N, C-alpha and C positions, 0 to 999 in steps of 0.2 A: 685783662679779660678779652680785649679785642684780639690779641695775639693767640690766646687759647682757643677762641671761637674759630679763628682762621685755620689753626692747625687741625681742629676737629673736622672742619668742613673739607679740608684737603684730604684728611684721613678717610673720611666717609666716601669721598669721591674715588679715592684710590681703591678702597676695598670693593666699592660698587663696580668699578671698572674691572677689577680682577674677577669678581663673580660673574660679570657679564661675559668677559672673554672666556672664562672657564666653561660657562654654559654653552656658548657658541662652539667651543672646541668639543664639548661632550656630544652635542647634537651631530656635529660633523663626523666625529669618530664613529658614533653609532650607525649613521647612515652608510659610511664607507665600509663597515664591517660586512655588509651583505653585497658588496660589489667587487669588481675585479681589482679595486684599489684597496683591498682589505689590509694589505701590509702597512698602509699608512695609518690605520686606525689606532694601533697600540701606541705609537709615539704621541699622537694627538691626545689620546685619553690620559697618558702619563702626564702630559703638560697640564691638562685640565685638573688633575688631582693635585699637582704641585701648586697651581694658582688658587685652588679652592678645596682644600683637603676635607672640609666639613660639609661639602655639597654632595648629597646622595647621588645626584645625576652624574657627577664626575666618576664616582666609583662604579655606577651602573654601566657607564660607557666602557670603562676598563674591563668590567666583567664580560660584557658582550664581546669585546675584542679578544680576550683570553679564550672564551668559549669557541669563537670562530677559528682561532688558531689551534684548537685542540687541547688546550691546557685546562682540563676540567677542574683540577684542584685549585688553581689560581682563580678561576671564575667563581667557585664556591666561596673562597675567602673574600673576594670583593663584594659578593652579594650579602654575605654575613655582615660586612661593614655597612652596606646599604640598610640592612635591617636594624642595625644599631642606631643609625642616624634617622631612620623613618620607621619606627617600630609599630605604628598604628595603621599602616597602609597594607591591606590584605594582599594586594597584588605583589608586593615585595616578597611575601612569604610563599606565594605560589611559585614565583620565579626561583626562589631559593630551593624550594622542594624539587622542582624539575632539575635544577643544576646538581643537587645532591644525588638524585637518582642517576644522572649521567655519570657522576663520579663514583658510583657504586655504593653509596651510603644510603641503603634502603630505610633504615630506622631514622636517620637524620631527616630524610625526605618526609617520612610520615609525621615527624615532629613539626616540620615547617608547614605541611598541609593542615595539620590540626590547629596550628596557631592562626592560619588563614581562616579556617572555619570559625574559630572563636571570635575573630574580629568581624566576620561577615556571615553570621549564622543563617541568614535567610537568602543568601545568594546561592545560585546553582553551581557556579564554577568551582568554588572551593570544595564543596562536597563531591562534585564530580571527579575532581582531581584526586582527592583523598580516596574515594571509592575505587578508582582505577588502580591506584598504588596498592591498596589493600588486596585487590583482586590479583594483581601481579605477584603479590606475596603469598597467595593461596589462602588468604583469610576471608573465605567466601561470605560467611554470615555478616561480619563487620562491613565487608565491601558493599553488599547489596542493601544494607541498612542506609549507607550514605548515598548510594546511587538512587534509591527510592526517594530520598529527600530531595536530591537534585532534580529528579524528574517531576516531583510535585511542584517545585519552584519554576521549572521550565518544561512544560509538557512535551516539547519537541524532542526531549531527551529520552522519552519513554521507549521509542522504537529501538534506540541504541541499547538501552538497558535490557530490553527483552533479548536482543541479539547476543549480548554479552552473557546473559544467563543461559541461553540455549547452548552456547559453546562451553561455558563453565561446567554445566551439569550434563554434558554429553547428550542433549536431546531428551532428557527426562522431563516430560511435560508437567508432571506433578511438582517436581522440584523447581521448575521454572516459575510456575504459578505461585508457589510459596515465596520464592525469591523476589518476584516482582510485586506480589501482593496488591493487585489493582484495587483501588479504593473508590473509583468513580466509574460510571457507566461507560464513559468514553474510553477509559483505560481498559475495561473489560472487553469492549468491542475490539479495540486495537489488538489485544492479546489473542482474542478469538480469531481474528483475521490472520495473525501470524501463524497460529496453530493450523488453520485451514490450509495456508500456503505450504506448510510442511507436512501435510498428510495426517495430521492429528485431529480428525473430524470429531471424535467423541468429546475430546476436551474443548474443542471450539464450540460445540453445541452447548456444553455445560455453562461456559462463560456467557454465551449468547442468551441463554434462558435467564441467567442472573441479571443481565442488563436489559432484557427485552421489554419489561414494563415501561421503563423510562424512555428507552430508545424508540419504542413504538408510539409514544405519546406524540400527538400532532404538534405539540408546542416544542418538542425537542428538535433542535435545529438540524441535526444530522440523522434523524430517525430512519426515514425511508432510504436515504442514500447509503447509510451504513448497512442496512439490510440487503440492498441490491449488491453492494460491494462484497459482503460476506458470501452471498449466493454465488457470485462470479468467482470468488476465490475457491470455493468448494467444487464448483464445476470444473475449474481449471485443474484441480487436483484429482479429478475423477471420482469425487465423492458425491454421486448424484442423489442418492437417497437422503443424505444429510442436507444437501443443498435444497432438495424439494421440501424437506421438513421446515427449513427456515423460510423458504419462499411462501409456503402455504400457511405458516403461522402455527405449526404443531409444537406445543410446549413440551410434549412427552418424548419427542424424537421420532425419527423415521421408523416405520414398521410397527408402530404402537397400536394401530387400529383406529386412531383418532384422526382429526383433520391433518392432512399432509401424509397419511399413510400411503405407501406405494403398493399395498397388497392388492388393490383393485386396478392397478395400472391406470391411474387417473389421467385423462387427457382433458386439459383445461379448456373450457368454453368451446366445446366441439361444435356448437351451433352458431358461433360468432354473434352471440347476443350482447356481449359487452362492447361498449363504445371505446374502451381502452384497447391498446394494442399498437403494433408497429415497432415500438422500441422497448418492449417489455424485456427486462433482464431476468432470465430464468426460464420458466417453463410455460409461459403464455405464448400466444401467437406473436410472431415477429414478421412484419411485412417488409418487402424489399423497398429500398429507397426509390424515389421517383426516377424514372428513366424513359427515354423515348421509345415509343412503340407499344406501351402497355400502361393501363391505368388500373390500379388496385383500389377497390372501395367496398363498403358494406352496403348491400342493396336490400331495400324493404319490399320490393315487388315480387310476389309469388315465391316466398321461401319454401324450402322443403318442410321445415318445421320452425316454430318460434316466430320471431319477428324479422330476422335478417338472414342473409346468406352472403357469402363472399363472391364478388363479381370481378372477373378479369376481362377487361375490354382491350382487345388487341387491334393495333393499327400500324404495323410496321415490322421492324426486325429487332426486338429486344434481345438482350444478351442470352445466348443459348444456354448458358450455365446459371442464369439468375434463378434464385429461389423466391418465388413470388410470395409465398407464405410458408413458414416453418415453425415447428414446435418441438422442443425437447421434452420427452415423456419418460418418466421413471419406469423401469421394468425390473425383472429378475433375470440375471444371466442364466441362459440354458432353458428358460421356460418358453412354451409356445403361446403365441398370441394371434388374435384376429382383429384386424383393423377394418371397420366398416365406415362408409361415407356415401353421400348422395351427390350426384353431379348432373348438370345438363348443359347443352350447348346450342347456339344458334349461329348459323352462317359461318361456321368455323372452317377456315381454309388455311392449311399449312402442311409442309412436309414434316414438321416437328410440333404436333399439337400438345396441349398440356397433359400431364400425367400426375399421379400421386405415387411417391416413393417412400419407402421406409429404409432409412440408412442407419449405419451404426452410430454410436454416440459422437464419434469424431467427424461424422458426415463424409466419410471417405469411401465406404463400401455399401452397395445396395443389398438389402436383405430381402426386399420384395418390391414389386412395381406393378401398378395397374395397367390395363390396356389404355392406349391413347383415346381421348374423347373423340367421338365421331363428329362429322360435320353438323348434323342436327340429331338430337337425341329424342325429339318429340316428347318433351317433358323430362321429369326427373328419373334418373336411373340409379339403382343402388349397386355398390361395389363391395367386394370382400377381398382382403389380402391376408394370407396366413404367413407367419414367419416365426423363426426362432431367434430370440434375443441373444446377442453375443456379449452384452455388457449390462450394467445396471441402468441403462437408458438407451432410447433410440431416438432418432430424429425423423419426424414426419414432415415431408416436404411436398409442396405443390410446385412443379417445375415443368419444363418442356422435355419431350422425348429427344433423344439424341439426333443429330443431323450431320451427315457427311459433307453436305454442300458448303461452299464458302459463305453463302448468305441464306438464311432460312426465315423469310418473313412469315408473319402470321396475322390473320385478320379474323374478326368475329368476336363473339362473346362466350364466356364460360362461367358457370356458377358452381360453387361447392358449399355443402352444408352437412350438418349432423355427423361429424366425425365421432367415432367411439372406438375404444380399445378394450378388448376382453381377453383375460388369460384363459387358455384352453387346457393346459396341463400344468401341474406343479413342476417346480424345478427338479 
């Protein structure tokens, strides 16, 4: 018995040593396969298989070496052996599926991916790989059924799923919506933003309205942020009416005659009564960042109307191109409009005093501009600017008149209040 025990101990030690050496050789071979020493990988992997033929890691190392050497068929054969030795590990079947695809065996790859899904039905990666393989094979309905499930398990994949659907269906928004089939408000908003960025504003608004109730809820973490992001996407795509509809909260869409309708050329908060502003994304007033030479504030002393007016206090040489206050306003291209506002000034001294300009939506071309404010206006004065809109929005800007000098300082104070925009003629 002592002799038998000794033999067994030596045998176990021998096999353990062989297995350990084989594992070390396997790991070394796998690492070398991706370096300049890849030629050494195959002999090491072969030695590992001889030392431990039932170790899946040895066969996997040889599969990697064959694949790096360009022998796809041999790599598949080794991974099939790995699957025999380790049949319940879903990653093995994923690797086998990819190897079979590289070897040109599309159906064999699908079979491997499906086995991986069977072993890990709630994991995203197996369904994602299966869905992509089906997509490459032109089996769109099956493909997006799997891709949807993958995105449900891992929401970060939703954006990629949408992009794949957009390409697969040639930009057909309805088909993309059906393929993605968003089931959550976050998914609907994500798809809405995708459509907005690709110029499909109508479809974007439809999805936004579906998600609006939950997204607009104050308890929804991304509510206002998502609204602002969608508005920005629509503006960037030149869809100003639709952007205004989302910004103003119109559930029926732009031009419906309800809240957010652009029929009246709504200019938001023309009297600066709201305390909000400065960084409003969309169609409210946006104030310039703080800079030397000018202070922008809301002033409650002697407004033209309401409780506040906008005060610009100059004391230096602010940027001649700065837009102290600006607002994007929806319009109708080709229609005539009249902008009215009130302004006053005290002790204003400059070669480039403030003016009010109406620019095109891109802010590049002036459509109309007021006369520069005088040094002292002796109280409020009312101004009118008539112009023709060249797009579905214009940019109303309070800025300085142009200056040819190298430096154009400005001193004094100027107030603005009660902006209003009226359509004069139909388009």
